[in-house]
N, C-alpha and C positions, 0 to 999 in steps of 0.2 A: 586518493581522492577524498575530498571533504564529504562529511556525512550526508549533506543534502543533495549531493550529485549522484546518488544511487540510481541504478537503472531499474526500469519496470520489468525485471526478469526474476526468475527463480534464483535462490541463493547460489546455485552452482553455475548459472549461465553467464551473467555479466557480459553479454556480447558487445556492449558499448552503447553510447548515446545517453542523453540525460532524460530525466523524467519528462513526460509530456504533460505539461501543467496547464494546458488550455483546453477548453471544451466549449462547444456550441451551447448556448443557453445557460445551464447551471454551472458550467465551467468545472466539471468533475474530471480530474485526471484519470481516475480509475475507480472501480468499485469492487470491494471485497465482499465475499459472502462466507457463511459458515460451512463447515464440513458437511453437515447433514443436508444443507441446501444443495451443495455441489453434488452430493451423491444422488439426490433426486434427479438432477439433470443427467448424471451418468446413467441412471436407470432408463431414462427416456431414450437414450441412444443405444441401449443394449450393452453397456459396459458392466461386467460383473462386479458387484459390491456385496459385502455381507448384509444380512438383514439387520435393520436398526430402526429405532424409534426416538425422535427428539423429546426432550422433557424440559419444562420450564421451572420445575422445583423437584425436591427430593421425593415427594410422594408420587409424582408422575413418573419419576425414574424407577421407583419400586414397581409400579404397575407395568411399565415397559419391560422390566426384567422378567416379571411373571409371564408376560405374554410371549416373550422371545424364548424363554426356557420351555414353555409348553409347546411352542410351535416347532422348535429345532431339536427338542429332546436332548439338549445338552445343558450341562450345569454352568459352563463358563460364559460369562458376559464381560463386556468391556464398557466401563463408564468413562466418557470423555468430556472434558471441559470444552466449551465452544467459545473461542475468542478469535479475533482477527489477527492471529500471529502464529508463527511456527515455533517449534521448540517446546511444545506443551509437555511432551513426555519427560524430558529432562527436568522440567519445572514441577513435576508431580501432578500434571493435569490429566494423566491417563491411568486408570486403575483397572487391572485385570483381576476379576474376583470370581468366586464360586457361590452360586445360590442367590436367592432373592434378598435375604437379610444383609448379606455382605454388599450387594449392589446398593441397597438402601443406605447403608452406613457410608459407603464411598461417595454416594451422591450428596449426603449431608456434609461430608468433609469438603467436597469441591464447591458446592453452591455458595457463592459469596466470597470465595477465596480469591486473593489477588495473586495472579501468576506473573512472575518476572522472567522474561526470556530475552535472548539477544535481539528479538524483533519488537519487543514492547517498550524498551528503554527501562531505566531504573524505577519509574513510577508503576510499571506493570499494568495489567488489565484485570478488572474484576469479573469473575465468572458469573454469568446470569442465565446461561442456557447450558443444557447437557445433552449428550447423545448416548443412548444405551444401545449396544451392538452385540451381536452374537460373536462368540469366540470361535476361531478357526484353527485347524492344525496347520502350522506353518513349516514348510520345508526350507524355503529360501526367501530372503528379503532383498528386493531390488529397488531401483530408482528409475522413474520415468517422468519426463516433463516436456511440455511444448511451450515455447515462448517466441518472441519476435527478435530476430537479429536485425537491428536497425541499420547496421553498417552494410549488411548484405541484402537488406530489404526482403527477407524471406523468413518464413516460419522455420525454426530450428527445433529438432527433436534431440533431447539429451537422455541418455540411458546409462545406468551403471549397475554392475553386479554388487556394489557396496551400498545398497540402500539402507535406510534406517536413520537413527538419530544423529549419526556422525557424518552425514553426507557433506556438510560444509568443510569439515576437516579433510575429507577425501579429495574434494575439489581443490583445496589449497595445497595439499602435500602430495597428492597423487593424481594430477590432472589427466594422466594417460589412462586412468580407469573410467573416465567420462567419455562415452562414445557419442558422437554427434553426426547427424545428417540434416541437410537443409532441403526443404521441399520447394521444388520449382513450381511456381503458381500456374504455369502453363500446362503442366502435365499431372500435378498432384503427387501424392506419396506413391512411390513405386515399389513393386514386389522385391526387387533386389535390395532396396534400402531397409525394408522390414527384415529380410534375411540377414543383412549386415548387422543390424541391431540385435537380433535374436542370437546370432553367433557370438557377438561381444558379451551378451549376458550369460552365455553358456547353457542355453535352454536345450532340452532334449526334443525329439520330434513331436511328442504329444503336447508338451508345453508350448512349442512353437506355433502349433495350430491355434491354441487358445490366445497366445500373444498376438498373432496376426489379426485376429478379430478385434481384440481390445485396441491395438494401436490404430487400426483403420477407423474405428468408431471415434476414438479420441481426436484424431486429426479432423474428422468431419465436424465434431462438436466444436473444436477450437475456432474454425472458420465461421460456422453458422451462428455461433453464439457471441461473436465479436470478443473473443478472449484476448487478454494480454499474457495470461499465464494459465496453464492447465497442468497441474502437478500431482503426481501420485508418489507419496513417500511414507511408508513403503508400498510398493507393488509386490505382491507375494506370489510364490508358487506353492500351492497346497500339496499335501502328500499324495493327492490323486492327479497331480500335474496340471491343475487348473490355475490359470493366471488371474488374479483378483486384485482389484483396487482396494487395499485395506484402508487407505486414507485418500482424501480428495481435497484439492485446493484449486479454486478458480478465482481469478481476478478478471473483471470485464474492462475493456477499453471504453472509458466514458464517452469517447467521441462517437461511439455507435449506439448511444442510448436512444436516439430517435427511432431506431428500428426495433427497440425492445421495451415497450410500455410495461411489460411484466416485471422489469427489474425493480421498480419502485417498491413492490411488495416484498422484495428480498432484503431491503435495507434494514439494518439494525441500528436505530438511533443511539443506542447505548455505546456503540463502538466508534462513534464519531465525536470528537471534541466539540464542546459548545461553540468555541470560537470558529471552528471550521464550518459548522452548520450555519452560524450567523453570516459568515462570509459568503457561503453558497447562496443563501437567500438574498443577499445584497448584490449578487452578480460578480463577486470578487473571487479570485483564485488565491487561496490562502493555505499555507501549511505551517503549523507551529513548530518551532525549533527551540533549542535550549540556550541560545546566546543572549547577549546583552544589548545588541543594536537592532532596533526595530527598523524595518525597511518598507517603504512604500514606493513602488516603481510601476511603470506601464510597459508591458511587454515581457513575456517569459524569458526571452534571451537576455534582455537588458537586466532583468531581475537577477538572473543567475550570475551575470558578470559583476553586478553590484555586490552580491554576496561574496564572490571570490575576492573582490578588491578590498572589502571590509576586512576579510580574514588576512589578506596580505599585509594590512597595516596593524594587525594585532588584535582586531576585534572579532567577535563571534556573532553572526546573524541570529536574531531572535525569531525570525520568521521569513517565509517567502510570501510576498503579497503583490499580486499583479492586479492593478485597478482596471486594466484593459484600455481599449481605445476610445470608449464612449462613456466613461464614468462621469457622473454628475457631481455637483458640489456636495449633495447629501451622501453619495457613495464614499467620497473622500473623508467626510466626517465620520462615517461608520467605520472606515478603515482605521482611522486613528483610535477610535474607541476599542476596536478589536485588538490592535497592537498593544494598547496600554492595559489590557486585562492581565497581561503577564507582569508579575512583580519583579521579574528579572531585567526588564527593559530599563536601561540607563541613558538612552539617547535614541533619537529617531533621525533617519536619513531619508529624505524625499529626493528621488532621482528621476526626473521626467524628461523624456525627449518628445516634444510635441509634434505629432503628425496629425492624425485625426483628433487626438486629445490635445486641446489647446491649453497653453501654459497659464493663461489668465483664469481659466476655470479651476485649474489645480490650485493656483494661488488663492483664489477666493475660498476654496474648500479648506486649505491649510489655515487660513486666517480664522474662518468660522470655527473650525475644530479647536484651534488653540484657545480662542476666547471661551467657547462653550465648556471645554474640559479643564480650563485653568492649567494648561500644560506646565509641568514643573521640571521636566527633563530637557536637556539640550536638544535643539532642533536645527538641523542643517538642511538647506534646500538648494538643489541644483536644478535649474531650468534651462532647456535648450529647445529651439524649434519654433513652431507656430505661436505667434503672439508672445514671444519671450520677453520683449521689452515691457509690454503691458503687465505681464506677470511679475517681473522684477520690481516694477514701480509700485504695484499693489503691496508687495511684501515690504518694501523699503518704507512706505508711508503708513504702514499698519501700526507702528509704534510698539510692536511686539518683539520679544527677544528671539528673533529668527536670524540665523547665521547663513548668509548666501555663499555659494561656491560656484566657481566657473567651470569646473570639470568634475567628472566622476571620481577621479583619483584624489583631487583636492578635497572634495566633499567627504569621501570615505576617511581620509586621513584626519580631517577636522573633527568628524563625529567621534572617531575613536579617541582622539585626544580629549575632547570635551566630556565625553562619557566617563573617561578615566578620572578626570579632575572632579566630576560630580560625585563619583563613587568614593573617591579618596578622602 
């Protein structure tokens, strides 16, 4: 599958289906939060987590370590980088240390560091928040996650005895070690399913009791909090057979945001690209990618098909951008500005099927944006649907260097060719 057709699932899940890229109002496909925020929610639901304190700088981290060591009577603390991406451990973003001074030194090292993980892309993410946590005696590391199986239309629970930093490799090379159960929404999580998972994880009777409580609470949290992912990696069994969430990852389904006004306070603007923030404010659904062809489309499904078609003809999409069904001329101009903020863009393909969105409005927006921005890259426009003749006439009489296309395939092929010539 192409990179932008990822699913909104945990790394091991991949039950199928594309990203849900539309949302009422702000059009947020999903919302990520930091580990320390996820653990606060876990605590509210009674899910066992280690004691921990967030820190916004190295000095706060030092004070947090002092407080935890005094409270827990233990020397070991863990200093964790807080970014919206997995794979922090392998990237050097998790430091297990002894004592306050060592914690302070680890915090200084991590704060401001750019972590590059498989989920950040090559540009990485800069660490601007930390979480200092008590160290625990670990007997076993496990994996547990809940996500949505969109093909089955049910919440799926995935568990593995192979938890930890290499869970993606386990899923790829040993899928039989990933145990799955699906929750029937009519009856909820059943006792036999919990026992099935506990048996697959190899838990003893004492640990099973602790696990039963944790998984029941996590399933409750998943539904009530409108999650798309609730993941614990690793979930550990301590030497006293207590099952604890050593890590926590929560993604919210943005379509449920109207039920959760408290989500706004959890957002970290530093974790969102400026272009994506601008698009959200303009009512556009936008995701930045690494390709060379800018896309402006109406409708998430058509946008995904457009991107597939561009790739089929040898181009790479520079973005996903859905202007929606009621975009104004101003919104179209804003969309062009956002697309052109990427210096990788060598051409733009506008692909509109007019239903609620009228082709003449799009045409006026394209003309206004082209004039205002002094567009220098090739532009191909394909219009179909409501007021298509008026739209095509406006473009033809504009006197601007706009190449028309009669179909999505023709338009994609044209823009790939023109962008190649412009770059060459």
